[in-house]
C-alpha positions, 0 to 999 in steps of 0.5 A: 472591469479589467480582464485578468488571465483566469479560467473563472465562469463568464459574466452570467455565472461568475459567481460559480467559482467566485472567492467572496471575501466578507468585509465588515466596514466598521472594522476593516478602515476607517477614512473620517478619523472618527474611529469606525471604519466606513464604506470610503475606507473599504474604497480605498483599500481596493488596490490591497484587495486587488493584490490579493486576488479575490473576486467579489467583496461581502458587504455586512451590517451595511444597509440602515435596517431591514426590509419593513412593511412600513419603512424604507431603511433598506434603502439607506446605507447605515450613516456610521458608514456612509451614504448610498452616493458612498456605496456607488462609489465603492461599487463603481470603482470595485468593478474597475478592479474586477471585483464584484459586491454582494450585501445583506439584505435582512427582512423583519421576521415580524413582517414577513409575507405581509403585502407591505413587507413584500413590496418593500423587498422587492422595491430594495433590490430593485433598488441596489440592483440599479446601484450596481451591487451584484448579489444579496445574502438574505437572512431574516431578523432576529437570527441573520447569522441563522441557517435559512429556514422557511422565511428564507424560502419565502424571501427567496420566491419573491426576489428570484424573478427580479434577480433573474431579470438582471445577468450576474445577479446571485442570491446566497444564504447559510445553510445547513443539513436541513435546506436541501430537503424543503420546496424552494431550496432550488431558488437558492444560487448559493449556499454557505454550508455552516456545518463545514466552518462548525466542524472541528479539525479532524480528517474523517469528520471534515471529509463526511462533511465536505461529502454531503455538503456536495451531495446535499446542495447539488441535489438543489442545484445551489452551489456550495460556498466553502467558508465561515469560520465557526459562530462563536469565533471569528478567525480560523486560528483561534478555530482551530487551536491557536497558536502555532498549531492554530496557525498550520492548520488555518494555512492547510485549511485555504488550500482544501476550501481552494480546492473544492468544486463551489465557490470560497468564502474568506473573512477579513483578516484571516490572510494575516493569520490574526489570532483571536484577541485574548485580553484581561477583562474580557467578559463572555465567550462572544469572539474579539475580532478587532480592526484590521492591523495595516501598518505600524508597530502599534495600535490601531495599525493604520486603521484610523486615525482617531486616538485611543485604546483600541481593545482588544487589540495589542501591540503583539499584532505588530507581526501580523500587518499587511505591512509587515507580511507582505513581503516576506515569501512564509508570511500566511498573506504571501500564501494566501496571495500564491494560492488565489492566484494558482487557483484562478489560473491553473486549469485544473481548478476548473473541474466541477467534480471530486474523487476520494482516496483512501488515506492513512488515519487523520487524513484525507486526499481527493483529486479534482481534474488532475489535481490532488489536494492531501491534508493530514490531520493525523498527529504525525507526518505520512507519505506524500501522494504521487505527483508534483508539488504546485503547493504546500501550506507549510514546509515539507519534509522531504517526501513526507507530508507533515502534521497540520499541512495541506498540499496540492499535487498535480500529475 
């Protein structure tokens, strides 16, 4: 793995303060021209991910099927995305670029606890660890995107002894307020707390959720992962109100996430400030995320060579492409790159505890080993906390912190 200046943890505990970038390969990059993204497409875009500055990619819906008591589908890759060799090439090249790889591992709930299923689960974990995979998000189907429950605790008890044999291997899951109360919670190393992603734009509510999440997860020895947008909305911009306000709030929440102790989870495309697609004929409330816009001025913006209408993407997405934002210092992509670089290199981001400060209603501020992070969600500008400004999510107004803005300061 190439060395990069960083305060990140060592090889055995790299995940404790890592930045994970979740990729759904089907919508990330299509290498074959069939209109469906694939693992080779992800591999070809590793240079961009290295430029962005993330530590690990988390691949979702990659394996052919869940672990069952009678099949080995979890030992294979979904053929729409590639094959085992495709994933091995991606893992090897990612490692060369300094990027780890984690995958979803799903167990069919109907087979949970059976001798055959447990044996298959253990076999699948060993199979992918031997091919260089660094970690797993464990879940059961149905309920793949639901918080972990007793079924997942059973999986952890079966799998943790195996991953402990491999230095740096990590286990994660979605968790909620009830997770830390059950026996076996300590088996989980990373917890993506759904309370954080489901909390709206409210300073007091966000501060309360952060405090509770840190306390709950620490009580069972689990490292928090700050990320994941709400279950009914894919992009943070849509999560926090859409339009200019949604963009400003999503940018502000990036600084909040990176300033907190623990790991961070990003959704692919959020670094571009992509809005949720909203086109005529859309039915229901399911999020319309579209594909990753890379370059050009028309759909599908370099995602694929395949012809098609590419619903739900519109030409209005042209300003959101990687190409359009890469050299623009005021773009959301540039903010993400700067924030990730600073958080990687600055010593204050190595602290493991935070201290809260009083602030105006609708605002909060906390310190972490010399770093202060302040968020203004009050509806009006407020005075900046003391310190030297390290980075702000939006332009500051002299000595004032504008609404829908977060700032990092050092003392």
